[in-house]
C-alpha positions as CSV (number, residue, x, y, z in Angstrom):
1,M,-26.5,12.7,9.7
2,T,-23.8,14.8,10.4
3,A,-23.6,15.9,13.7
4,I,-22.4,19.8,14.0
5,T,-20.5,21.3,16.9
6,L,-19.4,25.1,17.1
7,G,-15.8,25.2,18.3
8,N,-14.9,21.9,16.4
9,K,-11.3,21.4,15.5
10,N,-11.0,21.9,11.9
11,K,-8.9,18.6,10.2
12,F,-6.1,19.1,7.4
13,L,-4.2,16.4,5.5
14,K,-0.9,17.2,4.8
15,G,1.8,14.9,3.8
16,I,2.3,11.0,2.9
17,A,3.8,8.8,5.3
18,E,3.8,5.7,3.1
19,Q,2.3,3.7,0.2
20,T,1.7,-0.2,0.5
21,Y,1.2,-2.3,-2.5
22,Y,-0.1,-6.0,-1.5
23,D,-1.1,-8.5,-4.1
24,P,-4.8,-8.7,-4.1
25,T,-4.7,-12.8,-4.1
26,T,-2.4,-14.2,-1.8
27,G,-2.0,-10.4,0.4
28,N,1.9,-10.6,0.7
29,I,3.5,-6.7,0.2
30,V,4.9,-6.5,-3.1
31,G,6.1,-3.1,-2.7
32,Y,6.9,-0.7,-0.3
33,D,7.9,3.3,-0.1
34,N,8.2,6.1,3.2
35,V,10.2,8.6,0.9
36,A,7.8,10.4,-1.2
37,S,7.6,13.8,-2.3
38,D,4.9,14.5,-3.6
39,G,1.0,12.5,-4.4
40,A,-2.4,13.0,-5.5
41,I,-6.1,11.0,-5.9
42,E,-8.2,12.2,-8.2
43,S,-11.7,11.0,-9.4
44,A,-13.7,12.0,-12.6
45,V,-17.5,11.0,-13.8
46,N,-18.6,11.4,-17.0
47,L,-22.2,13.2,-16.8
48,Q,-24.1,11.9,-19.9
49,Q,-27.1,15.4,-20.4
50,I,-30.7,14.2,-20.8
51,E,-32.5,16.7,-22.9
52,A,-36.2,17.6,-23.4
53,G,-38.7,20.2,-24.4
54,M,-38.3,23.5,-26.5
55,G,-34.6,25.0,-26.4
56,N,-33.7,21.2,-25.5
57,A,-33.2,22.2,-21.8
58,V,-31.4,19.8,-19.3
59,V,-33.9,18.0,-17.6
60,G,-31.0,15.7,-16.0
61,V,-28.1,13.8,-16.2
62,I,-27.0,9.8,-16.4
63,P,-23.3,9.7,-14.5
64,D,-21.2,7.4,-16.4
65,S,-17.3,6.4,-16.7
66,T,-16.3,7.0,-13.0
67,R,-12.6,7.3,-12.7
68,L,-11.0,6.9,-9.9
69,T,-6.9,7.5,-10.3
70,G,-3.6,8.6,-8.0
71,S,-0.4,10.0,-8.3
72,Y,3.1,8.7,-6.6
73,T,6.7,9.9,-6.6
74,S,9.0,8.6,-4.6
75,Q,12.5,10.3,-3.8
76,A,13.8,6.5,-3.7
77,F,15.2,4.4,-6.9
78,S,13.3,1.1,-7.1
79,L,13.8,-1.3,-9.6
80,E,11.0,-3.4,-8.0
81,T,8.4,-1.0,-8.6
82,R,8.9,-1.0,-12.3
83,R,9.1,-4.7,-12.0
84,L,5.7,-3.8,-11.4
85,I,5.0,-1.3,-13.8
86,S,6.4,-3.3,-17.0
87,G,5.6,-7.0,-15.9
88,G,9.0,-7.4,-15.9
89,K,11.8,-9.8,-14.4
90,L,13.9,-8.5,-11.6
91,S,16.8,-11.3,-10.5
92,Y,20.3,-11.1,-9.0
93,N,23.6,-12.6,-11.3
94,G,23.2,-10.0,-13.5
95,I,25.8,-9.4,-16.0
96,S,28.2,-6.4,-15.7
97,S,31.5,-4.7,-17.0
98,V,34.9,-5.5,-15.2
99,C,38.2,-3.9,-16.1
100,E,41.6,-5.7,-15.5
101,T,45.0,-4.7,-15.3
102,I,47.5,-7.4,-17.6
103,T,50.7,-8.0,-18.4
104,A,51.5,-9.8,-20.8
105,S,53.3,-13.0,-21.3
106,G,54.0,-13.4,-24.3
107,A,51.9,-12.3,-27.3
108,T,48.4,-13.6,-25.5
109,L,46.2,-11.6,-22.8
110,T,44.3,-14.2,-20.1
111,V,41.6,-12.6,-18.3
112,T,41.1,-14.3,-15.0
113,K,37.0,-14.0,-14.4
114,T,35.0,-16.3,-17.1
115,P,33.6,-13.8,-19.4
116,A,29.9,-13.3,-20.6
117,K,28.0,-12.3,-23.6
118,H,26.9,-8.5,-23.2
119,Y,23.2,-8.1,-23.2
120,G,23.8,-6.8,-26.5
121,Q,25.3,-9.0,-28.4
122,S,24.0,-11.7,-30.9
123,A,23.0,-15.2,-29.7
124,S,25.2,-16.6,-32.5
125,D,27.7,-14.7,-31.5
126,T,30.9,-17.4,-30.7
127,T,33.0,-14.8,-28.3
128,A,32.1,-11.9,-25.3
129,W,33.1,-8.6,-26.5
130,C,36.0,-7.3,-25.3
131,Y,38.7,-3.8,-25.4
132,V,42.1,-3.6,-24.5
133,K,44.0,-0.3,-24.4
134,E,47.8,-0.1,-22.6
135,H,47.3,0.7,-18.9
136,T,49.2,4.8,-19.5
137,A,47.3,5.2,-22.9
138,T,44.3,8.1,-22.8
139,T,42.5,7.4,-25.6
140,F,41.9,3.6,-27.3
141,A,40.1,2.8,-30.5
142,G,37.4,0.9,-29.0
143,T,37.5,-2.2,-31.0
144,N,36.3,-5.4,-30.2
145,Y,38.8,-8.0,-29.8
146,G,36.7,-10.8,-28.2
147,V,37.2,-12.8,-25.8
148,D,36.6,-16.8,-25.6
149,I,34.6,-17.8,-22.7
150,T,35.7,-20.9,-22.6
151,S,39.7,-20.5,-22.5
152,K,39.2,-16.9,-21.2
153,E,41.4,-15.5,-24.0
154,V,41.7,-12.3,-26.0
155,Q,41.3,-12.8,-29.8
156,N,42.5,-10.8,-32.8
157,F,45.2,-8.8,-30.6
158,V,48.2,-9.3,-30.3
159,A,50.3,-8.2,-26.9
160,T,54.2,-7.0,-26.6
161,N,55.5,-9.0,-23.9
162,G,55.9,-7.4,-20.7
163,V,53.6,-4.4,-21.7
164,Q,50.5,-3.9,-19.2
165,Y,47.0,-3.7,-20.8
166,D,43.5,-2.4,-19.4
167,V,41.2,-5.4,-20.5
168,F,37.6,-4.5,-20.5
169,Y,35.1,-7.1,-20.9
170,F,31.9,-8.9,-19.0
171,T,31.5,-11.2,-16.4
172,V,28.5,-12.3,-14.2
173,N,28.0,-10.8,-10.8
174,A,25.9,-12.6,-8.3
175,S,25.3,-9.7,-6.5
176,A,24.0,-7.4,-9.4
177,Q,20.5,-7.0,-10.0
178,V,18.6,-7.3,-13.5
179,L,15.3,-5.9,-14.4
180,E,14.1,-7.1,-17.5
181,L,12.2,-4.9,-19.5
182,P,9.3,-6.9,-21.9
183,D,8.7,-5.9,-25.2
184,S,5.0,-6.0,-24.3
185,F,4.2,-4.5,-20.7
186,N,2.2,-6.1,-18.6
187,P,1.3,-4.0,-15.1
188,S,0.8,-5.6,-12.1
189,V,-2.9,-5.4,-10.4
190,V,-2.1,-4.5,-7.2
191,T,-3.7,-3.5,-3.7
192,V,-2.5,-0.1,-2.7
193,Q,-2.7,1.4,0.5
194,T,-1.9,5.2,1.0
195,K,-1.3,6.8,4.5
196,Y,-1.4,10.4,5.5
197,G,-0.8,12.6,8.1
198,V,-3.7,14.1,9.8
199,Y,-3.4,17.3,11.5
200,S,-5.4,20.3,13.5
201,K,-5.0,23.8,13.0
202,Q,-3.4,25.1,16.2
203,N,-3.7,28.9,17.2
204,N,-5.0,29.9,13.8
205,S,-1.7,27.9,11.9
206,V,-1.8,25.2,10.3
207,T,1.9,25.0,9.8
208,G,1.4,24.9,13.6
209,G,-1.4,22.0,13.6
210,T,-1.6,19.0,16.1
211,F,-1.2,15.4,15.0
212,Q,-4.7,13.7,14.7
213,G,-4.9,10.7,13.4
214,W,-3.7,9.0,9.8
215,L,-6.1,8.4,6.8
216,Y,-5.8,5.5,5.2
217,V,-7.0,5.2,0.9
218,V,-7.2,1.8,0.4
219,V,-8.2,0.7,-3.3
220,P,-8.6,-2.9,-3.4
221,Q,-8.0,-3.3,-7.2
222,A,-5.7,-1.0,-8.4
223,I,-3.6,-1.5,-12.4
224,L,0.0,0.4,-12.1
225,T,0.3,2.9,-14.7
226,G,3.4,4.4,-13.3
227,N,6.6,5.4,-15.9
228,A,9.1,2.8,-15.8
229,G,12.0,4.9,-16.9
230,V,14.9,6.8,-15.5
231,S,15.4,10.0,-15.7
232,A,17.9,12.0,-13.6
233,T,20.3,15.2,-13.7
234,Q,23.0,16.5,-12.4
235,T,21.1,18.4,-9.9
236,S,18.3,16.4,-9.1
237,N,17.9,12.5,-8.6
238,S,15.5,10.2,-10.6
239,T,12.0,9.4,-8.9
240,T,9.9,6.3,-8.8
241,D,6.6,6.5,-10.1
242,G,3.9,4.5,-8.4
243,S,0.8,5.6,-9.9
244,W,-2.1,3.9,-10.7
245,M,-5.6,3.5,-11.5
246,A,-8.3,1.4,-9.9
247,I,-10.3,-1.0,-11.3
248,S,-13.7,-2.8,-10.9
249,P,-13.8,-6.5,-11.4
250,D,-17.3,-6.2,-12.9
251,N,-18.1,-3.4,-15.5
252,N,-19.7,-0.5,-13.4
253,I,-23.6,-0.3,-13.3
254,M,-26.2,2.3,-11.9
255,A,-27.1,1.9,-7.8
256,C,-31.0,0.8,-8.8
257,A,-33.3,1.3,-5.3
258,D,-35.7,-1.2,-6.9
259,C,-34.0,-3.9,-8.1
260,G,-31.4,-3.4,-5.7
261,A,-28.3,-3.9,-7.6
262,T,-24.9,-2.0,-6.5
263,G,-21.9,-1.3,-8.5
264,N,-18.2,-2.6,-6.9
265,T,-16.6,-0.2,-4.5
266,L,-13.3,1.2,-5.9
267,A,-11.6,2.9,-2.9
268,Y,-12.1,3.3,0.8
269,Y,-11.5,6.3,2.7
270,V,-10.0,5.1,6.3
271,F,-9.8,7.8,9.1
272,V,-8.2,6.6,12.3
273,P,-8.0,9.1,15.3
274,C,-4.5,9.1,17.2
275,E,-7.0,8.9,20.5
276,G,-7.9,5.4,19.7
277,A,-10.4,3.2,18.6
278,T,-12.8,4.5,20.9
279,S,-12.5,8.0,21.6
280,A,-15.5,9.1,18.9
281,V,-18.2,7.0,20.4
282,E,-21.2,9.4,22.2
283,A,-23.1,7.0,24.0
284,L,-23.5,3.1,25.0
285,V,-26.8,1.3,24.7
286,V,-28.4,-2.3,25.5
287,V,-31.0,-3.2,22.8
288,G,-33.9,-4.0,24.7
289,G,-32.6,-2.5,27.9
290,G,-32.1,-5.8,29.5
291,V,-31.7,-9.9,28.9
292,T,-33.4,-12.9,30.8
293,V,-31.1,-16.0,31.6
294,T,-31.8,-19.0,33.1
295,T,-29.9,-20.6,36.2
296,T,-28.2,-23.0,33.7
297,T,-27.5,-20.8,31.0
298,T,-25.9,-18.0,29.5
299,K,-26.2,-15.1,27.3
300,Q,-23.9,-11.8,25.7
301,I,-25.4,-8.3,27.1
302,P,-25.9,-6.5,23.6
303,V,-24.6,-3.2,24.1
304,K,-23.9,-0.5,21.1
305,Y,-22.1,2.2,20.3
306,I,-24.0,4.9,19.3
307,M,-21.4,6.9,16.8
308,P,-22.1,10.8,15.7
309,D,-23.8,10.0,12.8
310,Q,-26.3,8.1,15.1
311,T,-25.3,5.0,13.4
312,V,-25.4,2.2,15.9
313,V,-22.0,-0.4,15.9
314,T,-21.4,-3.4,17.4
315,P,-18.2,-3.1,20.2
316,T,-15.8,-5.3,20.9
317,Y,-16.6,-6.5,24.0
318,T,-14.0,-7.2,25.9
319,D,-13.1,-3.2,25.4
320,L,-15.2,-2.7,28.1
321,D,-15.8,-3.4,31.7
322,Y,-18.5,-5.3,33.3
323,E,-20.0,-5.4,37.3
324,S,-22.9,-7.0,38.8
325,A,-24.3,-5.6,41.6
326,A,-25.2,-8.9,42.6
327,E,-22.9,-11.7,41.8
328,G,-25.3,-14.2,43.7
329,T,-27.8,-13.6,41.4
330,A,-25.7,-13.4,38.1
331,T,-22.5,-13.1,37.3
332,V,-20.6,-11.3,34.1
333,T,-17.4,-12.1,32.3
334,D,-14.9,-9.8,30.7
335,G,-16.2,-10.0,27.5
336,G,-20.1,-9.4,28.5
337,V,-21.5,-12.8,28.6
338,V,-23.9,-13.0,31.6
339,A,-23.8,-16.3,33.7
340,G,-27.2,-17.0,35.7
341,V,-26.9,-18.3,39.8
342,A,-30.1,-17.8,41.5
343,Q,-33.2,-16.7,40.6
344,G,-33.9,-13.1,40.9
345,S,-33.0,-9.7,39.5
346,T,-29.9,-7.7,39.1
347,I,-28.2,-4.9,37.1
348,V,-24.7,-5.1,35.1
349,T,-23.2,-1.9,35.0
350,I,-21.3,-1.5,31.8
351,T,-18.4,1.0,31.2
352,L,-16.4,2.1,28.7
353,E,-13.3,4.4,29.0
354,K,-12.2,6.1,26.0
355,G,-8.9,7.0,24.4
356,D,-9.6,10.6,25.1
357,G,-9.9,10.4,28.7
358,T,-13.4,10.6,28.9
359,T,-16.2,7.6,30.8
360,L,-19.6,6.4,29.4
361,T,-21.3,4.7,31.9
362,T,-24.9,2.5,30.5
363,T,-27.0,-0.2,32.7
364,C,-28.3,-3.9,31.7
365,N,-31.2,-5.0,33.6
366,V,-30.7,-8.8,34.2
367,T,-33.5,-11.3,34.9
368,V,-32.6,-14.9,36.1
369,T,-35.3,-17.5,36.1
370,T,-35.0,-21.5,37.4
371,G,-33.4,-23.3,34.7
372,T,-33.5,-26.9,34.0
């Protein structure tokens, strides 16, 4: 049941704070982004009609094929996210191009770095790709002369002694990252958590609203569906697509009140108010009204929170304050555990200092009997 209060602050969700990807098996963070430009979460369900009677009137519908998808565009360029999307391999020690200016000593040219085969070369090639032009030339033919990987000597080119040449070839760069995109994508299955800012209207203006808290959308299992490609123009940067589709470990099944079967949870929406963990608590109640202990036993006070929808929540007991009216009869710990001292009765006052500045109190009747 939802409590309706006149004058309640309306809440508005605006802006993506961050998106985090977790490995659902290990719990390790495998991806993170906090520079999103836009994103959305959409749900869909297919409704199968049940028709009956003359005119084929619709008498009911059966929901099936539930879908929950999320789109997410980051302004950051991320090879890590593209690895998750493609199932590719991301590592360092990539092959990159290098240009070296060499003054010919005789008719040969020898480069200083160890040449490496270009990614486009055939495995059967015996030399690495290599191109040469005179240092002052503005154009060159682009002929691949080849360079010996072991001797580092340029092949099939006759240099003029004393002339400077620009030699273009490829070598291994320890700091260069390389993402290998497989010919058959295998997108990662991850746990997705997206964090949004929540505000309330101030002076009838959404843009002038005050911060109220965070909304976390948690998808326990999602397969990444983003585009691993690259797109950029002279006026706009390339972005990273962190989109996903929620999946369930089992086939979707309809809820059945008789047999008790339920479907799996695709996602959780968790609103965390900025006032604190107990700001929404409306009342305290002690189940049963009191407890009975002996002079040799202890017992937890069964205090509960009453929430706005009238549900009952078990608190973190150390969040509350406890005070016994007669410690000679019974004492109480910071966690609400009562210990009997002497036969008799007393009252424990329980107080909750809420994060919004208000206070809630209740009492627990404690009876102490003689213990053995």
